[in-house]
C-alpha positions as CSV (number, residue, x, y, z in Angstrom):
1,S,14.7,-28.8,-4.9
2,S,12.5,-30.3,-7.7
3,Q,14.8,-29.1,-10.4
4,L,16.8,-31.8,-12.2
5,V,20.5,-32.0,-11.5
6,K,22.2,-31.8,-14.9
7,A,25.1,-34.1,-14.0
8,S,22.6,-36.9,-13.2
9,V,20.4,-36.7,-16.3
10,V,20.8,-39.0,-19.3
11,K,18.8,-39.5,-22.5
12,G,15.6,-41.3,-21.9
13,D,14.9,-39.9,-18.4
14,L,11.4,-38.9,-17.5
15,C,10.8,-35.3,-16.5
16,C,8.4,-32.3,-16.7
17,A,9.5,-29.5,-18.9
18,K,8.1,-26.0,-19.5
19,F,6.9,-25.6,-23.1
20,S,8.4,-22.4,-24.5
21,K,5.2,-21.4,-26.5
22,D,2.7,-21.4,-23.6
23,G,4.8,-21.5,-20.4
24,S,3.0,-24.7,-19.1
25,W,4.5,-27.8,-17.7
26,Y,4.2,-31.2,-19.5
27,R,5.5,-34.7,-19.0
28,A,8.5,-35.2,-21.3
29,E,11.4,-37.5,-22.2
30,V,15.0,-36.2,-22.3
31,K,16.3,-36.6,-25.8
32,E,19.5,-34.5,-26.1
33,I,21.7,-32.8,-23.5
34,S,24.0,-29.7,-23.7
35,D,25.6,-27.5,-21.2
36,T,22.8,-24.9,-21.2
37,H,19.8,-26.6,-22.8
38,C,18.0,-30.0,-23.0
39,S,15.9,-31.2,-25.9
40,V,12.7,-33.0,-24.8
41,H,9.9,-34.9,-26.3
42,F,6.5,-34.2,-24.8
43,L,5.0,-37.6,-24.2
44,D,1.3,-36.7,-24.1
45,Y,1.3,-34.6,-27.4
46,G,4.3,-35.8,-29.4
47,N,5.9,-32.4,-30.0
48,T,9.5,-31.5,-29.1
49,D,11.2,-28.4,-27.6
50,R,14.6,-27.2,-26.6
51,V,14.5,-25.8,-23.0
52,V,16.9,-24.3,-20.5
53,W,17.9,-26.4,-17.5
54,S,15.9,-24.2,-15.1
55,D,12.7,-25.2,-17.0
56,I,13.2,-29.0,-16.4
57,V,12.0,-30.6,-13.2
58,H,11.3,-34.1,-11.8
59,C,7.9,-35.5,-12.8
60,P,5.4,-35.8,-9.9
61,V,5.3,-39.3,-8.7
62,E,1.5,-39.3,-9.1
63,C,2.0,-38.9,-12.9
64,T,4.5,-41.7,-13.4
65,S,1.9,-44.5,-13.7
66,I,-0.6,-42.7,-15.9
67,P,-0.4,-44.0,-19.5
68,I,1.2,-41.8,-22.2
69,Q,-1.7,-40.2,-24.0
70,A,-0.1,-39.6,-27.5
71,V,0.4,-42.5,-29.9
72,R,2.8,-42.4,-32.8
73,C,1.2,-43.2,-36.2
74,A,1.7,-43.3,-40.0
75,L,-1.0,-42.8,-42.6
76,Y,-2.0,-46.1,-44.1
77,E,-1.2,-46.7,-47.8
78,V,0.0,-43.1,-48.3
79,I,3.5,-42.5,-49.7
80,P,5.5,-39.4,-50.7
81,C,5.5,-38.2,-54.2
82,D,9.3,-38.3,-54.3
83,S,11.9,-40.2,-52.3
84,K,11.0,-38.4,-49.1
85,W,8.3,-36.3,-47.6
86,S,8.3,-32.6,-48.5
87,P,7.6,-29.8,-45.9
88,L,4.4,-29.0,-47.9
89,A,3.0,-32.5,-47.1
90,A,3.5,-31.9,-43.4
91,E,1.9,-28.4,-43.6
92,A,-1.0,-29.7,-45.6
93,M,-1.7,-32.5,-43.1
94,Q,-1.4,-30.1,-40.2
95,K,-4.1,-27.9,-41.7
96,L,-6.3,-30.9,-42.4
97,T,-6.0,-32.7,-39.0
98,V,-4.5,-30.9,-36.0
99,D,-6.9,-30.4,-33.1
100,K,-9.9,-31.6,-35.1
101,P,-12.1,-34.5,-34.0
102,L,-11.5,-37.3,-36.6
103,L,-12.3,-41.0,-37.1
104,G,-9.2,-43.2,-37.1
105,R,-8.7,-46.9,-37.6
106,T,-5.6,-49.0,-37.5
107,H,-4.3,-51.5,-40.1
108,G,-1.6,-53.0,-37.9
109,Q,1.8,-51.7,-36.7
110,L,5.1,-51.0,-38.3
111,P,8.4,-52.4,-37.0
112,D,9.1,-49.1,-35.1
113,G,5.8,-49.5,-33.3
114,S,3.9,-46.9,-35.2
115,F,0.3,-47.6,-35.9
116,Q,-0.7,-47.5,-39.6
117,V,-3.9,-45.6,-39.5
118,E,-6.6,-44.3,-41.9
119,L,-8.1,-40.9,-40.9
120,I,-11.5,-39.6,-41.8
121,D,-12.8,-36.0,-41.2
122,T,-16.6,-36.2,-40.8
123,S,-17.1,-32.6,-39.6
124,G,-18.3,-31.3,-43.0
125,E,-21.2,-32.1,-45.4
126,K,-19.0,-34.8,-47.0
127,D,-16.6,-37.1,-45.3
128,V,-12.9,-36.4,-46.2
129,N,-10.3,-39.2,-46.2
130,I,-7.1,-37.4,-45.2
131,G,-4.8,-39.6,-47.2
132,A,-6.9,-39.2,-50.4
133,E,-7.1,-35.4,-49.8
134,L,-3.3,-35.2,-49.5
135,A,-3.1,-37.0,-52.9
136,L,-5.6,-34.6,-54.4
137,M,-3.5,-31.7,-53.2
138,G,-0.5,-33.2,-55.0
139,V,1.7,-33.7,-51.8
140,A,1.2,-37.5,-51.5
141,S,0.4,-40.6,-53.5
142,L,-2.4,-43.0,-52.4
143,P,-2.2,-46.5,-53.9
144,G,-5.4,-47.7,-52.3
145,S,-8.8,-46.5,-51.3
146,S,-10.9,-46.7,-48.1
147,S,-14.5,-46.4,-46.9
148,K,-15.9,-43.3,-45.2
149,P,-18.4,-44.1,-42.4
150,P,-20.4,-41.4,-40.6
151,C,-19.3,-40.0,-37.2
152,S,-20.6,-37.4,-34.8
153,V,-18.4,-34.4,-34.0
154,V,-17.0,-34.4,-30.4
155,T,-15.0,-31.9,-28.3
156,P,-11.2,-32.1,-28.7
157,K,-8.7,-32.6,-25.9
158,Q,-8.3,-30.3,-22.9
159,P,-4.9,-28.7,-22.4
160,L,-2.4,-30.5,-20.1
161,Q,-0.7,-28.4,-17.5
162,L,1.7,-29.8,-15.0
163,A,3.1,-27.9,-12.0
164,P,6.7,-28.7,-11.0
165,T,6.8,-31.1,-8.0
166,S,9.6,-33.0,-6.5
167,T,9.8,-36.8,-6.8
168,K,12.3,-39.6,-7.2
169,P,14.8,-38.8,-10.0
170,N,15.8,-40.7,-13.2
171,I,12.7,-42.6,-13.9
172,K,12.8,-43.8,-17.5
173,A,10.1,-42.5,-19.9
174,S,10.0,-45.9,-21.5
175,S,8.8,-47.4,-18.2
176,L,5.4,-45.6,-18.6
177,P,2.5,-47.5,-20.1
178,V,0.9,-46.3,-23.3
179,V,-2.8,-45.6,-23.6
180,V,-4.7,-48.1,-25.7
181,I,-6.6,-46.2,-28.5
182,F,-7.0,-49.0,-31.1
183,S,-8.2,-52.2,-29.4
184,K,-8.8,-54.0,-32.7
185,D,-7.7,-53.6,-36.3
186,E,-10.4,-52.2,-38.7
187,E,-12.5,-50.7,-35.9
188,F,-12.9,-46.9,-35.9
189,S,-12.0,-44.8,-32.9
190,L,-12.6,-41.1,-32.2
191,I,-9.2,-39.3,-32.2
192,T,-7.5,-36.0,-32.6
193,V,-4.1,-35.4,-34.1
194,T,-1.8,-33.3,-31.9
195,T,1.5,-33.2,-33.7
196,V,2.6,-33.8,-37.4
197,D,6.2,-34.3,-38.4
198,T,5.3,-36.0,-41.7
199,P,2.3,-38.1,-42.9
200,H,4.4,-41.1,-41.8
201,C,5.3,-39.7,-38.4
202,F,2.5,-38.0,-36.4
203,Y,0.9,-38.3,-33.0
204,L,-2.7,-38.6,-31.9
205,Q,-4.9,-38.8,-28.8
206,A,-8.1,-40.6,-28.1
207,V,-11.2,-38.4,-27.9
208,T,-13.2,-40.1,-25.2
209,Q,-14.5,-39.2,-21.8
210,S,-11.8,-41.3,-20.1
211,S,-9.0,-39.5,-22.0
212,V,-10.4,-36.1,-21.0
213,E,-10.6,-37.3,-17.4
214,T,-7.0,-38.5,-17.6
215,L,-5.7,-35.2,-18.9
216,T,-7.7,-33.4,-16.3
217,L,-6.2,-35.6,-13.6
218,L,-2.7,-34.8,-14.8
219,S,-3.4,-31.1,-14.8
220,T,-4.3,-31.2,-11.1
221,Q,-1.0,-33.0,-10.0
């Protein structure tokens, strides 16, 4: 059977899990374990879910060498108005960014590995700096400023769907490589935000032909 054996599973294991909102299978990392459920982190999108054990299977071996497609990031030079981020800040950033083609550039990495990024929405008549817009909305503070170069609009990501397939158990999610989105600091890349927890914890994917091809490949495994 391709289903994971609960007794053999530990935090950090790689698996495929069925997302409760769409019924599709995605690569995931086991985060928390209980008698009836398992909390997982979907590696290629950054979101999390709590699923029953019957909805967790071994990841197809063909998918274990494909780089993780979602990169964790934090908005550059953007800070909360108070001591911590409010739910309103996350909601505002979701409306401004999720599933939209954006320009992103990195300004280095934080100790936890997150990329500090600047995000620009160029889909309208005027470019919108996401950090500056959050500050104008009163849900964030923006100490600095940034430039706003032009960019053509591109098609966002294709959905990832993984069918359950048997493979060798207990591969660690941390053993998977991570896709390279930002090759150099200060250079803009085409990206789309997939998940927002706070403006200092969100996930994005590259919007390139190769990233679309990778997600398409995963969907056929």
